[in-house]
C-alpha positions in Angstrom: 95.8 -81.2 -114.3 95.5 -84.9 -115.3 93.0 -86.2 -117.5 91.3 -88.1 -114.4 90.9 -84.9 -112.7 89.2 -83.3 -115.5 87.2 -86.5 -116.3 85.9 -86.2 -112.5 85.2 -82.3 -112.8 83.1 -82.6 -116.2 80.9 -85.6 -114.3 80.6 -83.5 -110.8 79.2 -80.4 -112.5 77.8 -82.2 -115.1 75.4 -83.8 -112.5 75.4 -80.5 -110.7 74.0 -78.6 -114.4 71.0 -81.4 -114.4 70.1 -81.3 -110.8 69.7 -77.2 -111.3 68.1 -77.4 -114.5 65.7 -80.0 -112.9 65.0 -77.2 -110.1 64.9 -74.6 -112.6 62.3 -76.5 -114.6 59.9 -76.6 -111.1 60.8 -73.0 -110.1 62.1 -70.5 -112.5 62.5 -68.0 -109.8 65.0 -69.4 -107.6 67.6 -66.7 -107.6 70.0 -69.4 -105.9 69.6 -72.1 -108.3 70.1 -69.8 -111.2 73.1 -68.3 -109.9 74.2 -72.1 -109.2 73.6 -72.7 -113.1 75.1 -69.8 -114.3 77.9 -71.0 -112.3 78.1 -74.5 -113.6 77.9 -73.5 -116.8 80.5 -71.1 -116.8 82.7 -74.3 -115.0 81.6 -76.4 -118.0 82.3 -73.7 -120.6 86.0 -74.3 -120.0 85.9 -77.7 -121.4 84.4 -76.9 -124.5 86.0 -75.7 -127.7 85.4 -72.5 -129.9 81.9 -72.1 -130.6 80.7 -74.3 -128.0 82.6 -72.6 -125.0 80.8 -69.2 -126.3 77.7 -70.5 -126.4 77.8 -72.1 -122.9 79.5 -68.6 -121.7 76.3 -67.0 -123.2 73.9 -69.4 -121.3 75.6 -69.0 -118.3 75.3 -64.7 -118.5 71.5 -65.5 -119.4 71.0 -67.5 -116.2 73.0 -65.0 -114.4 71.2 -62.3 -115.5 67.6 -63.7 -114.4 69.0 -64.3 -110.8 69.8 -61.0 -111.0 66.2 -59.6 -112.5 65.0 -61.3 -109.1 67.7 -60.4 -106.8 69.5 -57.1 -107.9 71.9 -57.2 -104.7 72.9 -61.2 -105.0 76.6 -60.8 -104.8 77.5 -64.2 -105.8 75.6 -63.6 -109.1 77.3 -60.5 -109.3 80.5 -62.1 -109.2 79.7 -64.8 -111.4 78.9 -62.6 -114.3 82.0 -60.7 -113.9 83.9 -64.0 -114.4 81.5 -64.8 -117.5 82.2 -61.4 -118.9 86.0 -62.1 -118.6 85.4 -65.4 -120.1 83.9 -63.9 -123.0 86.3 -61.4 -123.1 88.9 -64.0 -123.8 87.2 -66.1 -126.3 87.3 -62.9 -128.6 90.4 -62.3 -131.0 89.8 -58.6 -131.2 91.1 -56.4 -128.4 88.6 -53.7 -128.8 85.5 -56.1 -128.6 87.1 -58.0 -125.9 87.3 -54.9 -123.5 84.1 -54.0 -123.8 83.5 -57.3 -121.9 86.9 -56.6 -119.6 85.0 -53.4 -118.7 81.6 -55.2 -117.7 83.1 -57.5 -115.5 85.4 -55.1 -113.8 81.6 -53.4 -113.0 80.3 -56.4 -111.7 82.9 -56.9 -109.4 82.7 -53.2 -108.2 79.7 -53.7 -107.8 80.1 -57.2 -105.9 82.5 -55.2 -103.7 80.5 -52.5 -102.7 77.7 -54.9 -101.4 79.9 -57.2 -99.6 83.1 -55.0 -98.9 85.1 -57.6 -96.9 84.5 -60.3 -99.1 88.5 -61.1 -99.9 86.9 -63.4 -103.1 85.2 -60.4 -104.4 88.3 -57.3 -103.7 90.8 -60.2 -105.5 88.7 -60.6 -108.4 88.3 -56.5 -108.8 92.0 -56.2 -107.8 93.3 -58.6 -110.6 90.9 -57.0 -113.5 92.8 -54.4 -115.1 95.7 -57.3 -115.4 93.2 -58.9 -118.0 93.7 -56.7 -120.7 97.3 -57.3 -120.9 96.8 -60.9 -120.5 94.1 -61.0 -123.2 97.1 -59.1 -125.4 99.5 -62.1 -124.5 97.6 -65.1 -125.4 96.3 -63.8 -128.8 100.0 -62.5 -129.5 101.0 -66.2 -128.9 98.3 -68.2 -130.8 95.1 -67.7 -129.1 93.0 -68.8 -126.4 92.3 -72.4 -127.2 96.1 -73.4 -127.2 97.3 -70.9 -124.6 94.9 -70.6 -121.8 92.8 -73.6 -121.8 95.4 -76.4 -121.8 97.3 -77.4 -118.8 100.8 -75.8 -119.7 104.5 -76.7 -118.5 104.8 -77.0 -114.7 106.3 -73.8 -113.1 109.9 -75.3 -112.7 110.0 -76.6 -116.3 108.5 -73.4 -117.8 111.1 -71.4 -115.7 114.0 -73.3 -117.3 112.6 -73.4 -121.1 110.5 -70.1 -121.4 112.3 -66.3 -121.2 111.2 -64.4 -118.6 108.8 -62.1 -120.4 107.1 -65.1 -121.7 107.6 -66.8 -117.9 105.9 -63.6 -116.6 102.9 -63.8 -119.3 102.7 -67.8 -118.4 102.6 -66.7 -114.5 100.2 -63.9 -115.2 97.8 -66.3 -117.0 97.4 -69.1 -114.6 97.0 -66.4 -112.0 93.9 -65.1 -113.8 92.3 -68.2 -115.4 93.5 -70.8 -112.6 91.9 -68.8 -109.7 88.2 -67.3 -111.7 87.9 -71.6 -113.1 88.7 -72.8 -109.4 86.8 -70.2 -107.8 83.9 -70.7 -110.0 84.1 -74.1 -109.4 84.0 -74.2 -105.6 80.7 -71.3 -105.6 79.1 -73.9 -107.8 80.0 -77.1 -105.3 78.8 -75.3 -102.4 75.6 -74.0 -104.1 75.4 -78.1 -105.4 76.0 -79.1 -101.8 73.6 -76.9 -100.6 70.8 -78.1 -103.4 70.8 -81.9 -101.7 69.8 -80.2 -97.7 65.9 -80.2 -98.1 64.6 -76.6 -99.6 63.0 -74.7 -97.1 59.1 -74.0 -97.4 58.2 -71.8 -100.8 57.6 -68.4 -99.6 54.3 -66.4 -101.6 
């Protein structure tokens, strides 16, 4: 991914965050907006370092939990919370501590699947979730998340030539999980942002 693409994504999601925060200030009980804001914060956390990334992920979790307090069956909030817990786990070097977050993530993905059993994205998340702890071990064995998971790696062709088969498999798994999580959350946040430009429905009392 080139720098211009990253820069454009940051600009887009920063704008989406400001829009969602303005809506939140006017109506803190809008579960759709809270979910969108949580997804945007989660997306932006990928561009932060260390403590800033952790704080932004936690802010995302807080907003998503607010959305679920309003609507406990909001599947996109459940799914985003699964991703947020996965992201939190990868930011924790201690495997046992990270496992708690991986377990929470799997529970959220399972709840989303139970409520929407035909949603392919939710099913894929649930299927991939058990692979995440293995990926966590590989990443932290090789020097940590900041260097391994959040920076663009070599292309698949050069990676296959230069890396051992084990390292190549680890890299493939890493990008399979991290890549689709970031992309999928971005798509959900973008869709929410696009909807927010449509005139809102009249308030319900």
